[in-house]
C-alpha positions as CSV (number, residue, x, y, z in Angstrom):
1,M,57.6,28.8,8.5
2,T,56.4,27.4,5.5
3,D,55.0,24.1,7.2
4,K,53.3,26.4,9.8
5,T,51.3,28.3,6.9
6,N,50.4,25.1,5.2
7,V,49.0,23.5,8.7
8,E,46.9,26.8,9.2
9,Q,45.7,26.8,5.5
10,K,44.2,23.3,5.7
11,E,40.8,22.7,7.4
12,P,39.4,19.0,8.0
13,K,37.4,17.9,5.4
14,E,34.1,17.6,7.6
15,E,34.2,21.4,8.6
16,R,34.9,22.2,5.1
17,S,31.8,20.3,3.9
18,Q,29.8,22.0,6.6
19,K,30.8,25.3,5.6
20,S,29.9,24.4,2.1
21,A,26.5,23.0,2.9
22,D,25.7,26.0,5.3
23,T,26.4,28.5,2.1
24,E,24.3,26.5,-0.1
25,E,21.7,26.2,2.3
26,G,21.9,30.1,2.9
27,V,22.0,30.6,-0.9
28,L,19.1,28.3,-1.1
29,S,16.8,29.9,1.6
30,E,17.3,33.2,0.0
31,L,16.2,31.9,-3.5
32,V,13.5,29.6,-2.4
33,P,11.6,31.4,0.3
34,E,9.5,29.1,3.3
35,Q,6.6,27.7,1.7
36,R,3.4,29.1,3.6
37,K,0.0,27.9,3.2
38,T,-2.2,30.7,1.5
39,P,-5.5,31.8,3.5
40,F,-7.4,30.4,0.6
41,Y,-5.6,27.2,0.5
42,Q,-6.2,26.8,4.5
43,A,-9.7,27.7,4.2
44,V,-10.4,24.9,1.4
45,N,-8.6,22.3,3.7
46,A,-9.9,23.5,7.0
47,E,-12.1,20.1,8.1
48,R,-8.9,18.1,7.1
49,Y,-6.5,20.4,9.4
50,Q,-9.3,20.1,12.1
51,R,-9.5,16.1,12.0
52,Q,-5.4,15.8,11.7
53,A,-5.1,18.2,14.8
54,L,-8.0,16.1,16.8
55,I,-5.6,12.8,15.7
56,K,-2.7,14.7,17.2
57,E,-4.3,15.6,20.4
58,I,-5.6,11.9,20.6
59,N,-1.9,10.6,19.9
60,R,-0.4,12.9,22.6
61,A,-3.2,11.6,25.2
62,T,-2.4,7.9,24.3
63,G,1.2,8.3,23.6
64,H,1.1,6.3,20.3
65,P,0.0,6.8,17.0
66,L,-3.5,6.6,15.6
67,I,-4.3,5.5,11.7
68,C,-8.0,5.5,10.7
69,Y,-9.9,3.6,8.1
70,V,-13.6,4.8,7.6
71,S,-15.9,3.7,5.0
72,G,-19.0,4.8,3.6
73,V,-22.3,2.7,3.7
74,N,-22.0,1.6,0.3
75,A,-17.9,1.2,0.2
76,Q,-16.7,-2.4,0.6
77,L,-13.7,-3.2,2.0
78,D,-11.4,-4.9,-1.1
79,R,-7.7,-5.3,-2.4
80,D,-7.3,-1.8,-3.5
81,D,-7.4,-0.6,0.2
82,I,-4.1,-2.2,0.5
83,I,-2.3,1.2,-0.9
84,G,-4.0,3.5,1.7
85,F,-2.9,1.1,4.5
86,I,0.6,1.0,3.2
87,D,0.8,4.7,3.2
88,L,-0.9,4.8,6.9
89,L,1.6,2.4,7.8
90,H,4.8,4.5,6.3
91,N,5.7,6.5,9.2
92,I,4.9,3.5,11.8
93,S,8.2,2.5,13.4
94,P,8.4,-1.4,13.4
95,G,7.6,-3.0,16.8
96,S,5.8,0.1,17.9
97,D,2.3,0.2,19.6
98,L,-0.7,1.3,17.0
99,D,-4.2,2.3,17.3
100,L,-6.7,1.6,14.4
101,M,-9.8,3.3,14.1
102,L,-12.0,0.9,12.2
103,H,-15.5,1.4,10.7
104,T,-16.5,-1.0,7.6
105,G,-19.6,-2.9,6.6
106,G,-17.4,-6.0,5.4
107,G,-16.4,-7.0,2.1
108,D,-13.3,-9.3,0.8
109,F,-12.2,-11.8,3.2
110,N,-8.9,-12.2,1.4
111,A,-8.6,-8.4,1.3
112,A,-9.2,-8.2,5.3
113,D,-6.5,-11.0,5.7
114,K,-4.0,-9.1,3.7
115,L,-4.6,-5.9,5.8
116,I,-4.6,-7.0,9.0
117,S,-1.4,-9.1,8.2
118,L,0.2,-5.8,7.3
119,V,-0.8,-4.0,10.1
120,R,0.3,-7.1,12.6
121,R,3.6,-7.4,10.9
122,T,4.3,-3.5,11.4
123,V,3.3,-3.8,14.9
124,G,5.2,-7.0,15.8
125,N,5.3,-7.6,19.5
126,G,4.0,-4.2,20.0
127,I,0.5,-3.6,21.4
128,L,-2.6,-3.3,18.6
129,R,-5.9,-1.8,19.7
130,I,-8.7,-1.6,17.1
131,I,-11.3,1.3,18.1
132,I,-14.6,0.6,16.7
133,P,-16.7,3.7,16.6
134,D,-19.7,2.3,15.4
135,Y,-19.6,-1.0,13.5
136,A,-17.0,-3.2,12.0
137,K,-19.1,-5.9,10.2
138,S,-18.2,-9.1,8.5
139,A,-14.6,-9.1,7.1
140,G,-14.2,-6.0,9.6
141,T,-14.9,-8.2,12.3
142,L,-12.4,-10.6,11.1
143,M,-9.9,-7.6,11.1
144,C,-10.5,-7.2,14.6
145,L,-9.1,-10.6,15.7
146,G,-5.8,-9.6,14.6
147,A,-5.6,-6.7,17.4
148,D,-4.5,-7.4,21.1
149,R,-7.3,-5.6,22.3
150,L,-10.5,-3.7,21.1
151,L,-11.8,-0.4,22.4
152,M,-15.8,-0.3,22.2
153,S,-18.6,1.6,23.9
154,D,-22.2,1.4,23.6
155,P,-22.5,2.3,20.1
156,S,-19.8,-0.1,18.9
157,E,-20.8,-3.4,17.4
158,L,-19.3,-6.4,15.4
159,G,-20.9,-9.0,13.2
160,P,-20.5,-12.6,12.2
161,I,-18.2,-13.7,10.0
162,D,-20.4,-16.0,7.7
163,P,-19.4,-15.1,4.0
164,Q,-21.5,-13.6,1.6
165,I,-20.8,-14.2,-2.1
166,V,-22.5,-12.4,-5.3
167,L,-23.0,-14.6,-8.2
168,G,-24.4,-14.6,-11.8
169,D,-27.5,-16.3,-12.2
170,G,-26.9,-17.1,-16.4
171,D,-29.1,-14.6,-17.2
172,G,-27.0,-11.3,-16.5
173,N,-28.4,-11.2,-13.0
174,R,-26.1,-10.8,-9.7
175,I,-27.7,-12.8,-6.6
176,R,-26.1,-12.3,-3.2
177,Y,-25.8,-15.7,-1.4
178,S,-25.3,-16.6,2.4
179,V,-22.7,-19.1,2.1
180,L,-23.7,-20.9,5.2
181,S,-27.3,-20.2,4.7
182,Y,-27.0,-22.0,1.4
183,I,-25.0,-25.0,3.1
184,D,-27.4,-25.2,6.1
185,A,-30.5,-25.7,4.0
186,Y,-28.8,-28.2,1.7
187,Q,-27.8,-30.0,5.0
188,E,-31.3,-29.6,6.3
189,H,-33.2,-31.4,3.3
190,S,-30.6,-34.0,2.9
191,D,-31.3,-34.8,6.7
192,R,-34.8,-35.1,6.2
193,L,-34.4,-37.3,3.1
194,K,-32.1,-39.7,5.2
195,A,-34.9,-40.0,7.7
196,D,-37.9,-40.4,5.3
197,P,-36.8,-40.7,1.6
198,S,-40.4,-40.5,0.5
199,N,-40.5,-36.5,1.7
200,I,-41.7,-34.8,-1.4
201,P,-41.0,-31.3,-0.5
202,S,-37.2,-31.9,0.4
203,Q,-37.3,-34.3,-2.8
204,L,-38.1,-30.8,-4.7
205,M,-35.6,-28.7,-2.7
206,I,-32.6,-30.7,-3.1
207,N,-32.6,-30.9,-6.7
208,K,-32.5,-27.1,-6.8
209,F,-29.1,-26.9,-5.1
210,D,-26.4,-26.7,-7.5
211,P,-23.6,-29.3,-6.6
212,M,-20.7,-27.3,-8.0
213,R,-21.7,-24.4,-6.2
214,L,-22.3,-26.5,-3.0
215,K,-18.5,-27.6,-3.3
216,Q,-17.4,-24.0,-3.9
217,F,-19.5,-22.5,-0.9
218,E,-18.0,-25.3,1.5
219,A,-14.7,-24.3,0.5
220,F,-15.1,-20.9,1.0
221,K,-16.4,-21.5,4.4
222,E,-13.4,-23.4,5.1
223,R,-11.1,-20.6,4.0
224,V,-12.9,-18.2,6.3
225,R,-12.8,-20.5,9.1
226,K,-8.8,-20.7,8.8
227,I,-8.6,-17.3,8.4
228,A,-10.3,-16.6,11.5
229,E,-8.3,-19.0,13.4
230,D,-5.0,-18.1,11.9
231,T,-5.9,-14.4,12.6
232,L,-6.6,-15.2,16.4
233,K,-3.4,-17.0,16.5
234,R,-1.3,-14.0,15.7
235,G,-3.6,-11.5,17.2
236,M,-6.1,-11.6,20.2
237,F,-4.7,-15.2,21.0
238,R,-0.9,-14.8,20.7
239,N,-0.3,-15.4,24.0
240,G,-2.4,-18.4,24.3
241,N,-5.2,-16.9,26.0
242,G,-8.2,-18.0,24.4
243,N,-9.7,-20.9,22.3
244,F,-9.4,-19.9,18.7
245,T,-11.0,-22.9,17.3
246,L,-14.1,-22.1,19.3
247,A,-14.1,-18.7,18.7
248,A,-14.1,-19.1,15.1
249,R,-17.0,-21.8,15.1
250,T,-18.9,-19.1,17.2
251,L,-18.6,-16.3,15.1
252,L,-19.7,-18.5,12.0
253,D,-22.9,-20.0,14.1
254,T,-25.8,-19.0,12.0
255,K,-28.0,-20.5,14.5
256,R,-26.6,-18.1,17.3
257,W,-26.6,-15.3,14.6
258,P,-29.1,-16.2,11.9
259,D,-28.8,-12.5,10.3
260,H,-25.7,-11.7,8.8
261,G,-26.3,-7.9,10.0
262,Q,-27.3,-9.0,13.4
263,M,-25.4,-6.8,16.1
264,I,-22.6,-8.5,18.6
265,T,-22.2,-6.2,21.1
266,W,-18.9,-5.7,23.4
267,E,-21.0,-8.0,25.9
268,D,-21.1,-10.4,23.3
269,A,-17.6,-10.6,22.2
270,T,-16.3,-10.8,25.8
271,D,-18.9,-13.9,26.1
272,P,-16.6,-17.0,26.9
273,S,-17.6,-18.7,23.5
274,I,-15.7,-16.0,21.8
275,G,-13.5,-14.5,24.2
276,L,-12.3,-11.2,23.1
277,V,-10.3,-8.7,25.0
278,V,-12.5,-5.6,25.0
279,D,-12.0,-2.4,27.0
280,H,-15.5,-0.9,27.5
281,L,-15.3,2.7,27.5
282,D,-18.3,5.0,28.8
283,S,-19.5,6.6,25.9
284,D,-19.6,10.2,28.2
285,S,-15.8,9.7,28.7
286,E,-13.4,12.4,27.7
287,E,-11.4,9.6,25.8
288,W,-14.4,7.9,24.0
289,Q,-15.7,11.8,23.0
290,R,-12.6,12.4,21.3
291,Y,-13.0,9.1,19.3
292,W,-16.5,9.9,18.3
293,Q,-16.0,13.3,17.4
294,L,-13.2,12.0,15.0
295,Y,-15.3,9.7,13.4
296,C,-18.3,11.7,13.1
297,L,-16.4,14.6,11.3
298,Q,-14.7,11.5,9.0
299,R,-18.3,10.5,8.1
300,W,-19.5,14.0,7.6
301,T,-16.5,14.2,5.2
302,I,-17.3,11.0,3.0
303,K,-20.2,10.1,0.5
304,D,-21.8,6.8,0.9
305,H,-19.4,5.1,-1.9
306,Q,-16.3,6.7,-0.2
307,K,-13.5,5.8,2.3
308,I,-11.2,8.0,4.1
309,F,-7.6,6.8,5.2
310,E,-6.3,9.0,7.8
311,S,-3.6,10.0,10.3
312,D,-1.8,13.0,11.6
313,Y,0.6,12.9,8.5
314,A,-2.0,11.4,5.8
315,S,-5.7,11.9,4.7
316,M,-6.8,10.4,1.5
317,V,-10.6,10.0,0.4
318,V,-10.8,7.4,-2.5
319,D,-13.9,6.4,-4.2
320,G,-14.9,2.8,-3.0
321,R,-17.0,2.0,-6.4
C-alpha cells in the first residue's frame, strides 16, 4: 500500500516542469497584461505600418522575403550601411531565396563589395533577385552583379562602374576626379608625344599629371575591375553562364559610357558584351506596381541625405551625412 501511494504521488519531471511553467505564465499574464499599440502610437507610425503591410503582401505573392535599401539623392553608400544590412539579414534563413530592393546613386566600392558579400553569403545556393525600381548606379551597379537575376522595368537603370574619388588639392578644396578619365587623358597625351615629341600642347598637359596620383588611380581601377569580376563569379555568372572579364571591362569602358551618370537600360544590361540576367516587368503589371508603390512610399519617407533599411520586421531611417 505504501509503495502504491508513493507511485501515485510522483509525477514525471517533464510534467512537473510544464505545470510550473504554465502556472508562472498564468501569473505573469495577470501581472503583465498584453501590450497593445495605443491609437496615438499607431497614428504616428501609420506610414511605416502601411509600408510593412505592403512588404508582407509582396512576400506572400513571391513566396520569399523582401529586404529594402533605398537612399536619398545625397546619401552615399558607405561602410556604416553594414549595420543596417546585418539587421535586415537577421531573420533570413541561410540558403533561402531572397529579394533585395536597391536604390542608390553609388558610393564606396569597398563597402559595396562587403555588403553584397554579406547578402550572397546568407543566400548561399538560394536565388538572390535584386529589384531596381529607379536606379542603382556606380557602386550600386557593382552590387547588382552579385544577384542571380535583376528585376527591371522602363524606369530602371544601372550605370558605369568607373570609380570616382574625392581628393584634397593642398589648399583645403575637395575635388572629385573620374579615375578612368584621368588615366585616359594621361594615356592620350602620352601617345601623342610618342608619335610627335614636339607636340607642345601635349608637353604642357603631361606636366600637369601627378605621377603618384596616376599610380594611385591605376591601382584603384584595378581594384574595382577585380571586385566586379569576383562579384560576377559568385553571383550573376556563378553557374558559368557569362563572360565576367568582358562584362567588367564593358562596364568600365569610358568610350562606351563617357558620362559617369549615363543610363544603362535593361536592354543594355542584357547586351552580350555585358550579359546580365534581367527579368523585364511591364510597368503597368500588378507585380511591378507593388514594387513601385513601395518605393514611392519609402522615397517620400526619407530626406535627400537619408537612407531607409526596411523589411516586414525591421524599419530604420538613418542619416547619410
